[in-house]
C-alpha positions as CSV (number, residue, x, y, z in Angstrom):
1,M,12.0,32.5,10.0
2,L,14.7,30.1,10.3
3,R,12.9,27.1,11.1
4,T,10.2,28.0,8.6
5,T,13.3,28.4,6.0
6,A,14.5,25.1,6.9
7,L,11.2,23.4,6.6
8,V,10.5,25.1,3.5
9,A,14.0,23.9,1.8
10,F,13.8,20.1,3.4
11,A,10.1,20.2,1.3
12,L,11.4,21.4,-1.7
13,A,14.2,18.8,-1.6
14,F,11.5,16.2,-0.8
15,L,9.4,17.1,-3.8
16,F,12.0,17.8,-6.1
17,P,12.1,14.1,-7.7
18,F,8.7,14.1,-8.0
19,Y,8.7,17.5,-10.1
20,Y,11.7,15.9,-12.1
21,M,9.7,12.9,-12.9
22,F,6.7,14.9,-14.0
23,I,8.7,17.4,-15.9
24,G,10.8,14.6,-18.0
25,S,7.4,12.9,-18.7
26,L,6.5,15.9,-20.6
27,Q,9.6,16.4,-22.6
28,A,9.6,15.7,-26.3
29,E,13.3,15.2,-26.1
30,P,15.3,13.3,-23.2
31,D,17.4,15.9,-21.4
32,T,19.4,14.5,-18.2
33,S,21.4,17.8,-17.7
34,P,20.6,20.0,-15.0
35,A,19.0,22.6,-17.4
36,G,16.3,19.7,-18.3
37,A,14.7,20.2,-15.0
38,F,13.7,23.6,-16.0
39,P,12.6,23.4,-19.6
40,T,11.2,26.6,-21.4
41,G,9.3,24.7,-23.9
42,G,8.9,21.6,-26.0
43,L,6.4,19.9,-23.5
44,T,4.0,17.0,-25.0
45,L,1.8,14.3,-24.2
46,D,3.2,12.0,-26.6
47,N,5.3,10.1,-23.9
48,Y,1.7,9.1,-22.1
49,R,0.5,8.2,-25.4
50,E,3.5,6.0,-26.4
51,I,3.3,4.3,-22.9
52,N,-0.2,3.6,-23.1
53,T,-0.2,2.2,-26.5
54,E,2.9,-0.6,-25.6
55,I,1.4,-1.5,-22.1
56,N,-2.2,-0.7,-21.9
57,L,-2.1,1.7,-19.1
58,L,-5.9,1.5,-18.1
59,R,-5.7,-2.3,-17.8
60,S,-2.5,-2.2,-16.0
61,L,-4.1,0.1,-13.5
62,L,-7.1,-1.8,-13.3
63,N,-4.8,-4.9,-12.3
64,S,-2.8,-3.0,-9.6
65,G,-6.0,-1.8,-8.3
66,I,-7.7,-5.4,-7.7
67,F,-4.6,-6.8,-6.3
68,T,-4.1,-3.8,-3.9
69,G,-7.9,-3.8,-2.8
70,G,-7.7,-7.3,-2.2
71,A,-4.8,-7.2,-0.2
72,I,-6.0,-4.2,1.8
73,L,-9.5,-5.9,2.5
74,G,-7.7,-9.0,3.6
75,T,-5.2,-7.2,5.9
76,V,-8.1,-5.0,7.3
77,V,-10.1,-7.7,8.3
78,F,-7.8,-10.4,9.7
79,G,-5.8,-7.7,11.0
80,V,-8.8,-6.4,13.3
81,L,-10.0,-9.6,14.3
82,A,-6.6,-10.8,15.2
83,G,-5.6,-7.5,16.9
84,Y,-8.8,-7.5,19.0
85,A,-8.4,-10.8,20.3
86,L,-4.7,-10.3,21.3
87,A,-5.8,-7.1,22.9
88,Q,-9.2,-7.7,24.7
89,L,-9.5,-11.5,25.0
90,S,-8.1,-13.9,27.5
91,F,-6.9,-17.0,26.6
92,R,-3.9,-19.4,26.8
93,G,-0.8,-18.9,24.9
94,R,-1.8,-15.0,23.9
95,G,1.5,-13.8,24.9
96,A,3.3,-16.4,23.0
97,L,1.3,-15.8,20.1
98,F,2.0,-12.1,20.0
99,G,5.6,-12.8,19.9
100,L,5.3,-15.0,17.3
101,V,3.4,-12.2,15.5
102,L,6.5,-10.0,16.3
103,L,8.8,-12.6,15.2
104,V,7.3,-13.1,11.5
105,Q,7.8,-9.4,11.0
106,V,11.7,-10.0,11.1
107,V,11.6,-12.7,8.3
108,P,12.3,-11.3,5.0
109,F,9.6,-11.9,2.4
110,Q,12.1,-13.0,0.0
111,L,12.9,-16.0,2.1
112,L,9.5,-17.2,1.5
113,L,9.1,-16.8,-2.2
114,I,9.9,-20.2,-3.2
115,P,7.8,-22.1,-0.7
116,L,4.9,-19.6,-1.6
117,Y,5.6,-20.2,-5.3
118,V,5.5,-23.9,-5.0
119,L,2.4,-23.7,-2.8
120,I,0.2,-21.1,-4.6
121,V,1.3,-21.9,-8.2
122,R,2.0,-25.7,-8.0
123,G,-0.4,-26.6,-5.1
124,Y,-3.3,-24.6,-5.8
125,G,-2.9,-23.8,-9.5
126,L,-3.5,-20.0,-9.2
127,A,-1.0,-18.7,-11.7
128,D,-2.0,-15.8,-13.5
129,S,-4.8,-15.1,-11.3
130,Y,-5.9,-12.0,-8.9
131,L,-6.4,-14.5,-6.2
132,G,-2.7,-15.9,-6.5
133,M,-1.5,-12.5,-6.4
134,I,-3.4,-11.5,-3.4
135,L,-2.9,-14.5,-0.9
136,P,0.6,-13.8,0.3
137,F,-0.3,-10.3,1.2
138,A,-3.9,-11.0,2.7
139,I,-2.5,-11.0,6.4
140,N,-0.2,-8.3,7.5
141,T,1.5,-9.1,11.0
142,T,2.1,-5.1,11.0
143,A,-1.4,-4.6,10.8
144,V,-2.2,-6.9,13.8
145,F,0.4,-5.0,15.9
146,V,-0.9,-1.8,15.0
147,F,-4.8,-2.8,15.7
148,R,-3.5,-4.4,18.9
149,Q,-2.1,-1.4,20.2
150,F,-5.0,0.7,19.6
151,F,-7.2,-1.6,21.0
152,L,-5.3,-1.7,24.2
153,Q,-5.5,2.1,24.7
154,L,-9.5,1.7,24.8
155,P,-10.9,2.1,28.1
156,A,-11.6,-1.4,29.9
157,D,-15.0,0.0,30.9
158,L,-16.6,0.4,27.6
159,F,-16.0,-3.5,27.2
160,A,-17.4,-4.4,30.6
161,A,-20.2,-2.2,30.1
162,A,-21.2,-4.0,26.7
163,R,-20.6,-7.7,27.9
164,V,-22.9,-6.5,30.8
165,D,-25.4,-5.3,28.6
166,G,-25.3,-8.7,26.7
167,A,-23.5,-7.8,23.8
168,S,-21.3,-10.6,21.9
169,E,-17.6,-10.0,20.9
170,L,-18.2,-9.4,17.5
171,R,-20.9,-7.0,18.4
172,I,-18.7,-5.1,20.6
173,L,-16.0,-5.0,18.1
174,W,-18.2,-3.6,15.4
175,S,-20.3,-1.1,17.5
176,V,-17.7,-0.2,20.2
177,A,-14.1,-0.7,19.3
178,L,-14.2,0.2,15.5
179,P,-15.9,3.6,15.7
180,L,-12.8,4.4,18.4
181,V,-10.1,3.2,16.1
182,R,-10.6,5.1,12.9
183,P,-7.2,6.3,12.8
184,A,-5.7,2.8,13.0
185,L,-7.9,1.9,10.1
186,L,-6.6,4.6,7.8
187,T,-3.0,4.2,8.7
188,V,-3.3,0.7,8.0
189,V,-5.1,1.2,5.0
190,L,-2.3,3.5,3.6
191,L,0.6,1.8,4.8
192,T,-0.9,-1.4,3.3
193,F,-1.6,0.3,0.0
194,I,1.8,1.4,-0.7
195,G,3.3,-2.2,-0.5
196,P,0.8,-4.0,-3.2
197,W,0.7,-1.0,-5.4
198,N,4.5,-1.0,-5.8
199,E,4.7,-4.5,-5.5
200,F,7.1,-6.1,-8.2
201,L,8.9,-9.5,-7.5
202,W,5.7,-11.6,-6.5
203,P,3.6,-10.5,-9.3
204,F,6.2,-10.8,-12.1
205,L,6.7,-14.3,-10.6
206,I,3.1,-15.5,-10.6
207,T,1.9,-13.6,-13.8
208,K,3.0,-14.5,-17.2
209,Q,-0.1,-13.2,-19.0
210,T,0.3,-9.4,-19.8
211,D,-3.3,-8.5,-19.4
212,M,-2.9,-9.9,-15.9
213,Q,0.1,-7.8,-14.9
214,P,0.4,-4.9,-12.4
215,L,1.3,-1.4,-13.7
216,A,5.0,-1.7,-11.7
217,V,5.4,-5.3,-13.6
218,S,4.1,-4.2,-16.9
219,L,6.7,-1.0,-16.9
220,A,9.5,-3.4,-16.0
221,N,8.6,-5.5,-18.9
222,Y,8.6,-2.3,-21.4
223,L,11.9,-1.2,-19.6
224,S,13.7,-4.6,-20.6
225,N,11.7,-5.3,-24.3
226,V,10.5,-2.0,-25.6
227,A,12.4,0.8,-24.6
228,A,15.3,0.0,-26.7
229,R,13.5,1.0,-29.9
230,A,11.6,3.6,-28.4
231,A,11.9,7.2,-29.8
232,N,12.1,8.9,-26.1
233,P,12.2,5.7,-23.9
234,Y,13.0,7.5,-20.7
235,G,10.4,10.2,-21.0
236,A,7.7,7.1,-21.5
237,I,8.9,5.4,-18.5
238,L,8.6,8.5,-16.4
239,A,5.3,8.9,-17.6
240,G,4.3,5.5,-16.6
241,A,6.1,6.3,-13.1
242,C,3.8,9.4,-13.0
243,V,0.8,7.2,-13.7
244,L,2.2,4.9,-10.8
245,A,2.7,7.4,-8.0
246,A,-0.6,9.5,-8.8
247,P,-3.0,7.4,-6.9
248,A,-0.6,6.8,-4.1
249,V,0.3,10.6,-3.7
250,A,-3.4,11.6,-4.0
251,L,-4.5,8.9,-1.3
252,F,-1.9,10.4,1.1
253,I,-3.3,14.0,0.3
254,A,-6.8,13.2,0.9
255,F,-6.4,11.5,4.0
256,Q,-3.4,13.4,5.7
257,K,-5.5,15.2,7.8
258,H,-7.1,12.1,9.3
259,F,-3.7,11.1,10.8
260,T,-4.6,12.5,14.2
261,S,-5.6,10.4,17.3
262,T,-9.0,10.7,18.7
263,N,-9.9,11.3,22.2
264,I,-11.1,7.7,23.2
265,G,-11.3,8.5,26.6
266,S,-14.4,10.4,26.1
267,G,-16.4,7.7,25.4
268,V,-16.4,6.8,29.3
269,K,-18.3,9.1,31.8
270,G,-17.9,9.7,35.2
């Protein structure tokens, strides 16, 4: 009973900011007092209509979806290929290359902003484009590390048997390895989704056209330029924040049950 009570209390404390954000987005008048968390009336959807009028929620969500989808696709493709090579292929310098992958993880992304901006905007001319937003996030060393660790756990007999049968490395990767590392795929997708979906700084630097900006950037622009003259700026901002958070929350709820490891050893008989 004590453990259950403690778990429920921590769960409620974790969920309270989401509840407060949602309730605040429905209030016609801003109320920052503790009583504002438990309104007895005056709830409306006007804040959602207000934020949609100012920044076009549908277009901003589409931009966020394209940006995030491209980053996830690049992360999964390059992460799987690099992780498999570092785990199952023997070549000179494999250990040094993996060490370099780990080293890249400790470099803050902010240190790379200036050279990335010069390369992508001035060198490639990709300002105000989806490709310009996606490129810095197309390769994620954390995903490479996760896939490598999962591929290392696979029984070596599986790969040896496939090579004896004459399967190429790509065939082995597609038909043998990938079906057994589905938890890693889901983990990488969910972890990668959060970063680009909430990313603000890089899209803010590279996009000047409002119809190309993701939702996080559009909300920041609204806060800076429009909120001061809005009737209920806090409610509109909270409404936009709810729209921004909803896909991430739904994705985690939908795939939560898949965060379990499979019995990969069952693939080997005898």
